All heavy atoms as a GROMACS GRO file, in nm:
protein
  538
    1MET      N    1   6.872   7.744   8.997
    1MET     CA    2   6.921   7.879   8.980
    1MET      C    3   7.008   7.911   9.102
    1MET      O    4   6.964   7.899   9.215
    1MET     CB    5   6.802   7.975   8.971
    1MET     CG    6   6.843   8.118   8.972
    1MET     SD    7   6.714   8.238   8.936
    1MET     CE    8   6.579   8.189   9.035
    2PRO      N    9   7.132   7.950   9.080
    2PRO     CA   10   7.220   7.981   9.193
    2PRO      C   11   7.185   8.113   9.260
    2PRO      O   12   7.127   8.202   9.198
    2PRO     CB   13   7.359   7.990   9.128
    2PRO     CG   14   7.334   8.023   8.987
    2PRO     CD   15   7.202   7.961   8.953
    3VAL      N   16   7.219   8.122   9.387
    3VAL     CA   17   7.206   8.246   9.463
    3VAL      C   18   7.348   8.300   9.477
    3VAL      O   19   7.437   8.230   9.525
    3VAL     CB   20   7.144   8.221   9.602
    3VAL    CG1   21   7.142   8.348   9.683
    3VAL    CG2   22   7.004   8.163   9.587
    4ARG      N   23   7.369   8.423   9.429
    4ARG     CA   24   7.503   8.483   9.432
    4ARG      C   25   7.500   8.613   9.511
    4ARG      O   26   7.408   8.692   9.497
    4ARG     CB   27   7.549   8.515   9.289
    4ARG     CG   28   7.565   8.396   9.202
    4ARG     CD   29   7.601   8.432   9.059
    4ARG     NE   30   7.718   8.518   9.055
    4ARG     CZ   31   7.730   8.624   8.974
    4ARG    NH1   32   7.633   8.656   8.892
    4ARG    NH2   33   7.839   8.696   8.976
    5TYR      N   34   7.602   8.632   9.593
    5TYR     CA   35   7.623   8.759   9.661
    5TYR      C   36   7.748   8.820   9.601
    5TYR      O   37   7.853   8.757   9.598
    5TYR     CB   38   7.643   8.738   9.811
    5TYR     CG   39   7.520   8.690   9.884
    5TYR    CD1   40   7.504   8.558   9.920
    5TYR    CD2   41   7.419   8.780   9.917
    5TYR    CE1   42   7.392   8.515   9.988
    5TYR    CE2   43   7.305   8.738   9.986
    5TYR     CZ   44   7.292   8.605  10.020
    5TYR     OH   45   7.181   8.562  10.087
    6VAL      N   46   7.737   8.944   9.550
    6VAL     CA   47   7.850   9.011   9.488
    6VAL      C   48   7.867   9.150   9.549
    6VAL      O   49   7.770   9.211   9.595
    6VAL     CB   50   7.834   9.024   9.335
    6VAL    CG1   51   7.832   8.890   9.267
    6VAL    CG2   52   7.711   9.102   9.299
    7CYS      N   53   7.989   9.198   9.549
    7CYS     CA   54   8.020   9.333   9.596
    7CYS      C   55   7.959   9.432   9.496
    7CYS      O   56   7.982   9.420   9.376
    7CYS     CB   57   8.171   9.353   9.606
    7CYS     SG   58   8.219   9.522   9.647
    8LYS      N   59   7.882   9.529   9.545
    8LYS     CA   60   7.821   9.624   9.452
    8LYS      C   61   7.920   9.728   9.401
    8LYS      O   62   7.892   9.799   9.307
    8LYS     CB   63   7.698   9.692   9.514
    8LYS     CG   64   7.724   9.778   9.633
    8LYS     CD   65   7.592   9.834   9.682
    8LYS     CE   66   7.608   9.903   9.815
    8LYS     NZ   67   7.479   9.950   9.866
    9ASN      N   68   8.039   9.733   9.460
    9ASN     CA   69   8.140   9.827   9.414
    9ASN      C   70   8.225   9.768   9.301
    9ASN      O   71   8.240   9.829   9.196
    9ASN     CB   72   8.229   9.869   9.532
    9ASN     CG   73   8.325   9.979   9.496
    9ASN    OD1   74   8.285  10.081   9.442
    9ASN    ND2   75   8.452   9.956   9.524
   10CYS      N   76   8.280   9.646   9.322
   10CYS     CA   77   8.372   9.589   9.222
   10CYS      C   78   8.317   9.466   9.151
   10CYS      O   79   8.376   9.419   9.054
   10CYS     CB   80   8.506   9.555   9.288
   10CYS     SG   81   8.499   9.418   9.406
   11GLY      N   82   8.206   9.409   9.199
   11GLY     CA   83   8.148   9.292   9.134
   11GLY      C   84   8.208   9.160   9.176
   11GLY      O   85   8.173   9.055   9.120
   12TYR      N   86   8.297   9.160   9.276
   12TYR     CA   87   8.359   9.036   9.325
   12TYR      C   88   8.252   8.944   9.384
   12TYR      O   89   8.167   8.988   9.462
   12TYR     CB   90   8.464   9.070   9.430
   12TYR     CG   91   8.530   8.949   9.492
   12TYR    CD1   92   8.624   8.875   9.423
   12TYR    CD2   93   8.499   8.908   9.622
   12TYR    CE1   94   8.685   8.764   9.479
   12TYR    CE2   95   8.559   8.798   9.680
   12TYR     CZ   96   8.652   8.727   9.607
   12TYR     OH   97   8.712   8.617   9.663
   13GLU      N   98   8.253   8.817   9.345
   13GLU     CA   99   8.155   8.721   9.397
   13GLU      C  100   8.197   8.677   9.537
   13GLU      O  101   8.297   8.608   9.556
   13GLU     CB  102   8.144   8.601   9.304
   13GLU     CG  103   8.034   8.506   9.344
   13GLU     CD  104   8.014   8.396   9.244
   13GLU    OE1  105   7.945   8.419   9.142
   13GLU    OE2  106   8.068   8.287   9.267
   14LEU      N  107   8.118   8.714   9.635
   14LEU     CA  108   8.147   8.683   9.774
   14LEU      C  109   8.100   8.543   9.812
   14LEU      O  110   8.164   8.476   9.893
   14LEU     CB  111   8.078   8.785   9.866
   14LEU     CG  112   8.121   8.930   9.845
   14LEU    CD1  113   8.019   9.024   9.904
   14LEU    CD2  114   8.258   8.954   9.903
   15TYR      N  115   7.990   8.498   9.755
   15TYR     CA  116   7.932   8.369   9.792
   15TYR      C  117   7.841   8.322   9.680
   15TYR      O  118   7.775   8.402   9.615
   15TYR     CB  119   7.851   8.383   9.922
   15TYR     CG  120   7.785   8.257   9.970
   15TYR    CD1  121   7.857   8.156  10.030
   15TYR    CD2  122   7.648   8.240   9.956
   15TYR    CE1  123   7.795   8.041  10.074
   15TYR    CE2  124   7.585   8.126  10.000
   15TYR     CZ  125   7.660   8.026  10.059
   15TYR     OH  126   7.598   7.912  10.103
   16ARG      N  127   7.839   8.191   9.658
   16ARG     CA  128   7.750   8.131   9.559
   16ARG      C  129   7.689   8.006   9.619
   16ARG      O  130   7.758   7.920   9.671
   16ARG     CB  131   7.827   8.095   9.432
   16ARG     CG  132   7.742   8.025   9.327
   16ARG     CD  133   7.825   7.976   9.210
   16ARG     NE  134   7.860   8.085   9.122
   16ARG     CZ  135   7.796   8.111   9.008
   16ARG    NH1  136   7.697   8.036   8.969
   16ARG    NH2  137   7.834   8.212   8.934
   17PHE      N  138   7.557   7.994   9.610
   17PHE     CA  139   7.486   7.875   9.654
   17PHE      C  140   7.425   7.811   9.530
   17PHE      O  141   7.338   7.869   9.467
   17PHE     CB  142   7.377   7.912   9.755
   17PHE     CG  143   7.308   7.793   9.814
   17PHE    CD1  144   7.365   7.725   9.920
   17PHE    CD2  145   7.187   7.749   9.764
   17PHE    CE1  146   7.301   7.614   9.975
   17PHE    CE2  147   7.123   7.639   9.817
   17PHE     CZ  148   7.181   7.571   9.924
   18GLU      N  149   7.474   7.694   9.494
   18GLU     CA  150   7.432   7.627   9.370
   18GLU      C  151   7.312   7.534   9.386
   18GLU      O  152   7.223   7.533   9.303
   18GLU     CB  153   7.548   7.545   9.314
   18GLU     CG  154   7.662   7.628   9.259
   18GLU     CD  155   7.631   7.688   9.124
   18GLU    OE1  156   7.543   7.638   9.052
   18GLU    OE2  157   7.697   7.787   9.089
   19LYS      N  158   7.312   7.452   9.491
   19LYS     CA  159   7.206   7.352   9.503
   19LYS      C  160   7.187   7.309   9.648
   19LYS      O  161   7.274   7.327   9.733
   19LYS     CB  162   7.241   7.229   9.419
   19LYS     CG  163   7.370   7.161   9.462
   19LYS     CD  164   7.404   7.045   9.372
   19LYS     CE  165   7.537   6.987   9.418
   19LYS     NZ  166   7.578   6.873   9.342
   20VAL      N  167   7.073   7.251   9.675
   20VAL     CA  168   7.042   7.200   9.808
   20VAL      C  169   7.138   7.086   9.838
   20VAL      O  170   7.169   7.006   9.752
   20VAL     CB  171   6.896   7.150   9.814
   20VAL    CG1  172   6.866   7.084   9.947
   20VAL    CG2  173   6.801   7.265   9.788
   21GLY      N  174   7.190   7.082   9.960
   21GLY     CA  175   7.285   6.980   9.998
   21GLY      C  176   7.428   7.023   9.978
   21GLY      O  177   7.521   6.948  10.006
   22GLN      N  178   7.449   7.145   9.928
   22GLN     CA  179   7.585   7.196   9.905
   22GLN      C  180   7.662   7.205  10.036
   22GLN      O  181   7.779   7.172  10.041
   22GLN     CB  182   7.576   7.334   9.840
   22GLN     CG  183   7.709   7.402   9.821
   22GLN     CD  184   7.692   7.535   9.749
   22GLN    OE1  185   7.613   7.545   9.656
   22GLN    NE2  186   7.765   7.635   9.793
   23ASP      N  187   7.596   7.252  10.139
   23ASP     CA  188   7.658   7.256  10.272
   23ASP      C  189   7.551   7.238  10.377
   23ASP      O  190   7.432   7.234  10.348
   23ASP     CB  191   7.740   7.384  10.293
   23ASP     CG  192   7.658   7.511  10.282
   23ASP    OD1  193   7.535   7.505  10.295
   23ASP    OD2  194   7.718   7.616  10.260
   24PHE      N  195   7.591   7.233  10.501
   24PHE     CA  196   7.501   7.205  10.611
   24PHE      C  197   7.405   7.320  10.639
   24PHE      O  198   7.293   7.298  10.681
   24PHE     CB  199   7.584   7.173  10.737
   24PHE     CG  200   7.502   7.144  10.857
   24PHE    CD1  201   7.434   7.025  10.871
   24PHE    CD2  202   7.490   7.238  10.959
   24PHE    CE1  203   7.358   6.997  10.983
   24PHE    CE2  204   7.414   7.212  11.071
   24PHE     CZ  205   7.348   7.091  11.083
   25TYR      N  206   7.448   7.443  10.614
   25TYR     CA  207   7.372   7.560  10.657
   25TYR      C  208   7.265   7.606  10.558
   25TYR      O  209   7.173   7.676  10.595
   25TYR     CB  210   7.467   7.677  10.684
   25TYR     CG  211   7.565   7.647  10.794
   25TYR    CD1  212   7.698   7.621  10.764
   25TYR    CD2  213   7.525   7.640  10.926
   25TYR    CE1  214   7.789   7.591  10.864
   25TYR    CE2  215   7.614   7.610  11.026
   25TYR     CZ  216   7.746   7.586  10.995
   25TYR     OH  217   7.834   7.556  11.094
   26GLY      N  218   7.276   7.572  10.433
   26GLY     CA  219   7.182   7.621  10.332
   26GLY      C  220   7.223   7.759  10.284
   26GLY      O  221   7.338   7.800  10.297
   27VAL      N  222   7.129   7.835  10.230
   27VAL     CA  223   7.158   7.968  10.178
   27VAL      C  224   7.186   8.062  10.294
   27VAL      O  225   7.109   8.071  10.387
   27VAL     CB  226   7.039   8.022  10.095
   27VAL    CG1  227   7.068   8.162  10.044
   27VAL    CG2  228   7.008   7.930   9.980
   28ARG      N  229   7.298   8.132  10.286
   28ARG     CA  230   7.335   8.226  10.391
   28ARG      C  231   7.266   8.360  10.368
   28ARG      O  232   7.234   8.397  10.256
   28ARG     CB  233   7.485   8.246  10.394
   28ARG     CG  234   7.558   8.117  10.429
   28ARG     CD  235   7.707   8.141  10.434
   28ARG     NE  236   7.780   8.019  10.456
   28ARG     CZ  237   7.819   7.976  10.575
   28ARG    NH1  238   7.792   8.044  10.681
   28ARG    NH2  239   7.885   7.862  10.586
   29THR      N  240   7.244   8.432  10.476
   29THR     CA  241   7.181   8.564  10.468
   29THR      C  242   7.287   8.669  10.437
   29THR      O  243   7.407   8.646  10.459
   29THR     CB  244   7.112   8.599  10.601
   29THR    OG1  245   7.211   8.611  10.702
   29THR    CG2  246   7.009   8.494  10.640
   30PRO      N  247   7.246   8.787  10.389
   30PRO     CA  248   7.343   8.894  10.366
   30PRO      C  249   7.421   8.931  10.492
   30PRO      O  250   7.540   8.962  10.485
   30PRO     CB  251   7.257   9.010  10.317
   30PRO     CG  252   7.139   8.945  10.253
   30PRO     CD  253   7.113   8.823  10.338
   31SER      N  254   7.358   8.927  10.607
   31SER     CA  255   7.427   8.958  10.733
   31SER      C  256   7.536   8.856  10.765
   31SER      O  257   7.642   8.891  10.816
   31SER     CB  258   7.327   8.964  10.849
   31SER     OG  259   7.234   9.066  10.827
   32GLU      N  260   7.511   8.729  10.734
   32GLU     CA  261   7.611   8.625  10.756
   32GLU      C  262   7.731   8.644  10.662
   32GLU      O  263   7.846   8.630  10.704
   32GLU     CB  264   7.551   8.486  10.734
   32GLU     CG  265   7.453   8.445  10.841
   32GLU     CD  266   7.384   8.314  10.810
   32GLU    OE1  267   7.355   8.286  10.693
   32GLU    OE2  268   7.357   8.239  10.906
   33ILE      N  269   7.704   8.679  10.537
   33ILE     CA  270   7.813   8.704  10.442
   33ILE      C  271   7.896   8.822  10.490
   33ILE      O  272   8.019   8.820  10.486
   33ILE     CB  273   7.758   8.728  10.300
   33ILE    CG1  274   7.676   8.609  10.250
   33ILE    CG2  275   7.869   8.764  10.203
   33ILE    CD1  276   7.752   8.478  10.244
   34LYS      N  277   7.829   8.926  10.536
   34LYS     CA  278   7.898   9.045  10.586
   34LYS      C  279   7.989   9.009  10.704
   34LYS      O  280   8.105   9.051  10.710
   34LYS     CB  281   7.795   9.149  10.630
   34LYS     CG  282   7.854   9.278  10.679
   34LYS     CD  283   7.744   9.376  10.717
   34LYS     CE  284   7.802   9.499  10.780
   34LYS     NZ  285   7.697   9.596  10.817
   35SER      N  286   7.942   8.926  10.796
   35SER     CA  287   8.023   8.889  10.912
   35SER      C  288   8.139   8.795  10.875
   35SER      O  289   8.245   8.801  10.935
   35SER     CB  290   7.937   8.826  11.021
   35SER     OG  291   7.888   8.700  10.980
   36ILE      N  292   8.121   8.711  10.773
   36ILE     CA  293   8.228   8.622  10.728
   36ILE      C  294   8.349   8.702  10.682
   36ILE      O  295   8.463   8.669  10.710
   36ILE     CB  296   8.178   8.529  10.614
   36ILE    CG1  297   8.083   8.425  10.669
   36ILE    CG2  298   8.294   8.462  10.542
   36ILE    CD1  299   8.012   8.344  10.563
   37TYR      N  300   8.324   8.812  10.610
   37TYR     CA  301   8.431   8.894  10.555
   37TYR      C  302   8.468   9.014  10.642
   37TYR      O  303   8.543   9.101  10.597
   37TYR     CB  304   8.393   8.941  10.414
   37TYR     CG  305   8.393   8.828  10.313
   37TYR    CD1  306   8.274   8.776  10.265
   37TYR    CD2  307   8.512   8.773  10.267
   37TYR    CE1  308   8.273   8.672  10.174
   37TYR    CE2  309   8.513   8.669  10.176
   37TYR     CZ  310   8.393   8.619  10.130
   37TYR     OH  311   8.393   8.516  10.040
   38GLY      N  312   8.416   9.021  10.763
   38GLY     CA  313   8.450   9.131  10.852
   38GLY      C  314   8.394   9.264  10.808
   38GLY      O  315   8.447   9.369  10.844
   39GLY      N  316   8.286   9.262  10.728
   39GLY     CA  317   8.220   9.384  10.687
   39GLY      C  318   8.281   9.455  10.569
   39GLY      O  319   8.234   9.562  10.531
   40LYS      N  320   8.388   9.397  10.509
   40LYS     CA  321   8.453   9.462  10.394
   40LYS      C  322   8.475   9.360  10.283
   40LYS      O  323   8.503   9.244  10.309
   40LYS     CB  324   8.588   9.521  10.434
   40LYS     CG  325   8.577   9.637  10.529
   40LYS     CD  326   8.712   9.697  10.555
   40LYS     CE  327   8.700   9.817  10.646
   40LYS     NZ  328   8.830   9.878  10.671
   41CYS      N  329   8.468   9.408  10.159
   41CYS     CA  330   8.498   9.323  10.043
   41CYS      C  331   8.646   9.288  10.046
   41CYS      O  332   8.730   9.376  10.063
   41CYS     CB  333   8.465   9.398   9.914
   41CYS     SG  334   8.515   9.311   9.763
   42PRO      N  335   8.680   9.158  10.032
   42PRO     CA  336   8.822   9.119  10.035
   42PRO      C  337   8.901   9.170   9.914
   42PRO      O  338   9.023   9.178   9.920
   42PRO     CB  339   8.818   8.967  10.037
   42PRO     CG  340   8.686   8.930   9.980
   42PRO     CD  341   8.592   9.043  10.015
   43LYS      N  342   8.834   9.205   9.806
   43LYS     CA  343   8.904   9.250   9.686
   43LYS      C  344   8.929   9.401   9.686
   43LYS      O  345   9.040   9.445   9.661
   43LYS     CB  346   8.825   9.211   9.561
   43LYS     CG  347   8.898   9.241   9.432
   43LYS     CD  348   8.824   9.186   9.312
   43LYS     CE  349   8.901   9.219   9.185
   43LYS     NZ  350   8.828   9.175   9.067
   44CYS      N  351   8.825   9.480   9.714
   44CYS     CA  352   8.840   9.625   9.702
   44CYS      C  353   8.832   9.700   9.835
   44CYS      O  354   8.860   9.819   9.840
   44CYS     CB  355   8.735   9.682   9.606
   44CYS     SG  356   8.565   9.676   9.668
   45GLY      N  357   8.790   9.632   9.943
   45GLY     CA  358   8.784   9.696  10.074
   45GLY      C  359   8.659   9.780  10.097
   45GLY      O  360   8.646   9.844  10.201
   46HIS      N  361   8.565   9.779  10.004
   46HIS     CA  362   8.441   9.855  10.018
   46HIS      C  363   8.357   9.796  10.131
   46HIS      O  364   8.346   9.674  10.143
   46HIS     CB  365   8.363   9.850   9.885
   46HIS     CG  366   8.245   9.938   9.881
   46HIS    ND1  367   8.119   9.895   9.911
   46HIS    CD2  368   8.233  10.069   9.846
   46HIS    CE1  369   8.034   9.995   9.897
   46HIS    NE2  370   8.101  10.102   9.858
   47PRO      N  371   8.296   9.880  10.215
   47PRO     CA  372   8.210   9.827  10.322
   47PRO      C  373   8.091   9.750  10.266
   47PRO      O  374   8.026   9.796  10.171
   47PRO     CB  375   8.163   9.952  10.396
   47PRO     CG  376   8.254  10.061  10.355
   47PRO     CD  377   8.307  10.025  10.220
   48LEU      N  378   8.065   9.634  10.323
   48LEU     CA  379   7.951   9.553  10.281
   48LEU      C  380   7.830   9.591  10.364
   48LEU      O  381   7.842   9.623  10.482
   48LEU     CB  382   7.981   9.404  10.299
   48LEU     CG  383   8.098   9.348  10.220
   48LEU    CD1  384   8.123   9.203  10.261
   48LEU    CD2  385   8.073   9.358  10.072
   49GLY      N  386   7.714   9.586  10.302
   49GLY     CA  387   7.590   9.617  10.372
   49GLY      C  388   7.481   9.521  10.329
   49GLY      O  389   7.499   9.439  10.240
   50VAL      N  390   7.367   9.532  10.394
   50VAL     CA  391   7.252   9.451  10.358
   50VAL      C  392   7.180   9.523  10.244
   50VAL      O  393   7.150   9.642  10.254
   50VAL     CB  394   7.159   9.433  10.480
   50VAL    CG1  395   7.035   9.355  10.442
   50VAL    CG2  396   7.234   9.362  10.592
   51PRO      N  397   7.154   9.454  10.132
   51PRO     CA  398   7.092   9.520  10.017
   51PRO      C  399   6.947   9.558  10.042
   51PRO      O  400   6.876   9.490  10.117
   51PRO     CB  401   7.103   9.417   9.906
   51PRO     CG  402   7.106   9.286   9.976
   51PRO     CD  403   7.178   9.312  10.107
   52SER      N  404   6.904   9.664   9.978
   52SER     CA  405   6.762   9.700   9.982
   52SER      C  406   6.689   9.616   9.878
   52SER      O  407   6.751   9.552   9.793
   52SER     CB  408   6.745   9.849   9.953
   52SER     OG  409   6.783   9.877   9.820
   53LEU      N  410   6.557   9.619   9.881
   53LEU     CA  411   6.480   9.540   9.785
   53LEU      C  412   6.506   9.583   9.642
   53LEU      O  413   6.504   9.501   9.550
   53LEU     CB  414   6.331   9.550   9.816
   53LEU     CG  415   6.285   9.477   9.943
   53LEU    CD1  416   6.136   9.500   9.966
   53LEU    CD2  417   6.314   9.329   9.934
   54SER      N  418   6.535   9.711   9.619
   54SER     CA  419   6.560   9.758   9.483
   54SER      C  420   6.695   9.711   9.429
   54SER      O  421   6.717   9.711   9.309
   54SER     CB  422   6.552   9.910   9.477
   54SER     OG  423   6.653   9.967   9.558
   55GLU      N  424   6.786   9.669   9.517
   55GLU     CA  425   6.918   9.623   9.475
   55GLU      C  426   6.923   9.473   9.446
   55GLU      O  427   7.020   9.424   9.391
   55GLU     CB  428   7.022   9.656   9.581
   55GLU     CG  429   7.043   9.804   9.599
   55GLU     CD  430   7.137   9.835   9.714
   55GLU    OE1  431   7.128   9.769   9.819
   55GLU    OE2  432   7.219   9.925   9.697
   56ILE      N  433   6.820   9.400   9.483
   56ILE     CA  434   6.816   9.255   9.462
   56ILE      C  435   6.770   9.227   9.320
   56ILE      O  436   6.667   9.278   9.276
   56ILE     CB  437   6.723   9.187   9.564
   56ILE    CG1  438   6.778   9.208   9.704
   56ILE    CG2  439   6.708   9.039   9.533
   56ILE    CD1  440   6.685   9.162   9.814
   57LYS      N  441   6.847   9.146   9.247
   57LYS     CA  442   6.815   9.113   9.109
   57LYS      C  443   6.780   8.965   9.099
   57LYS      O  444   6.849   8.881   9.154
   57LYS     CB  445   6.934   9.142   9.018
   57LYS     CG  446   6.971   9.287   9.013
   57LYS     CD  447   7.092   9.309   8.926
   57LYS     CE  448   7.133   9.455   8.931
   57LYS     NZ  449   7.256   9.479   8.857
   58ILE      N  450   6.673   8.938   9.027
   58ILE     CA  451   6.631   8.800   9.003
   58ILE      C  452   6.634   8.776   8.853
   58ILE      O  453   6.572   8.848   8.777
   58ILE     CB  454   6.489   8.774   9.057
   58ILE    CG1  455   6.487   8.798   9.208
   58ILE    CG2  456   6.445   8.633   9.023
   58ILE    CD1  457   6.349   8.792   9.269
   59ALA      N  458   6.712   8.677   8.812
   59ALA     CA  459   6.724   8.645   8.670
   59ALA      C  460   6.702   8.496   8.652
   59ALA      O  461   6.762   8.415   8.722
   59ALA     CB  462   6.861   8.685   8.618
   60LEU      N  463   6.618   8.461   8.561
   60LEU     CA  464   6.591   8.320   8.532
   60LEU      C  465   6.682   8.272   8.420
   60LEU      O  466   6.715   8.348   8.329
   60LEU     CB  467   6.445   8.302   8.492
   60LEU     CG  468   6.342   8.345   8.595
   60LEU    CD1  469   6.202   8.332   8.538
   60LEU    CD2  470   6.356   8.264   8.722
   61ARG      N  471   6.720   8.149   8.429
   61ARG     CA  472   6.798   8.089   8.321
   61ARG      C  473   6.706   8.061   8.204
   61ARG      O  474   6.594   8.014   8.222
   61ARG     CB  475   6.861   7.957   8.366
   61ARG     CG  476   6.970   7.973   8.465
   61ARG     CD  477   7.031   7.838   8.492
   61ARG     NE  478   7.129   7.847   8.597
   61ARG     CZ  479   7.191   7.743   8.648
   61ARG    NH1  480   7.164   7.623   8.604
   61ARG    NH2  481   7.280   7.759   8.744
   62LYS      N  482   6.757   8.088   8.086
   62LYS     CA  483   6.678   8.058   7.967
   62LYS      C  484   6.710   7.917   7.921
   62LYS      O  485   6.825   7.880   7.910
   62LYS     CB  486   6.709   8.157   7.856
   62LYS     CG  487   6.665   8.297   7.889
   62LYS     CD  488   6.695   8.391   7.774
   62LYS     CE  489   6.653   8.531   7.810
   62LYS     NZ  490   6.680   8.625   7.703
   63LYS      N  491   6.606   7.839   7.895
   63LYS     CA  492   6.626   7.703   7.845
   63LYS      C  493   6.631   7.707   7.693
   63LYS      O  494   6.560   7.782   7.628
   63LYS     CB  495   6.512   7.612   7.890
   63LYS     CG  496   6.513   7.586   8.039
   63LYS     CD  497   6.406   7.487   8.075
   63LYS     CE  498   6.410   7.456   8.222
   63LYS     NZ  499   6.308   7.359   8.260
   64ALA      N  500   6.715   7.623   7.640
   64ALA     CA  501   6.725   7.612   7.494
   64ALA      C  502   6.600   7.542   7.441
   64ALA      O  503   6.557   7.441   7.494
   64ALA     CB  504   6.849   7.535   7.456
   65ILE      N  505   6.544   7.598   7.339
   65ILE     CA  506   6.426   7.539   7.277
   65ILE      C  507   6.473   7.466   7.152
   65ILE      O  508   6.533   7.524   7.062
   65ILE     CB  509   6.323   7.646   7.240
   65ILE    CG1  510   6.276   7.719   7.367
   65ILE    CG2  511   6.205   7.584   7.167
   65ILE    CD1  512   6.186   7.837   7.339
   66LEU      N  513   6.447   7.337   7.148
   66LEU     CA  514   6.487   7.255   7.035
   66LEU      C  515   6.376   7.254   6.931
   66LEU      O  516   6.262   7.225   6.961
   66LEU     CB  517   6.519   7.112   7.080
   66LEU     CG  518   6.630   7.099   7.183
   66LEU    CD1  519   6.642   6.954   7.227
   66LEU    CD2  520   6.761   7.146   7.124
   67ALA      N  521   6.412   7.289   6.812
   67ALA     CA  522   6.314   7.288   6.702
   67ALA      C  523   6.305   7.146   6.645
   67ALA      O  524   6.407   7.082   6.620
   67ALA     CB  525   6.356   7.386   6.594
   68THR      N  526   6.184   7.100   6.628
   68THR     CA  527   6.164   6.969   6.568
   68THR      C  528   6.109   6.987   6.428
   68THR      O  529   6.026   7.073   6.403
   68THR     CB  530   6.069   6.883   6.651
   68THR    OG1  531   5.946   6.952   6.667
   68THR    CG2  532   6.128   6.853   6.787
   69SER      N  533   6.157   6.908   6.338
   69SER     CA  534   6.114   6.921   6.198
   69SER      C  535   5.997   6.833   6.169
   69SER      O  536   5.979   6.729   6.215
   69SER     CB  537   6.227   6.885   6.103
   69SER     OG  538   6.334   6.971   6.126
   0.00000   0.00000   0.00000
């Protein structure tokens, strides 16, 4: 399951972590993402912040269930 950081104003994807071994650092923190972009969304200019627990969404991928006859 990927970890995605998106701008809460425009929905622009700031960062995506797909799998272990993708890069040397692993999953970045919200503070690191904020510092990479200078505290503003590159698309809309909205100030970036650290999300509260109520703003974090967890969604599981649904697996296809194969019907056997």
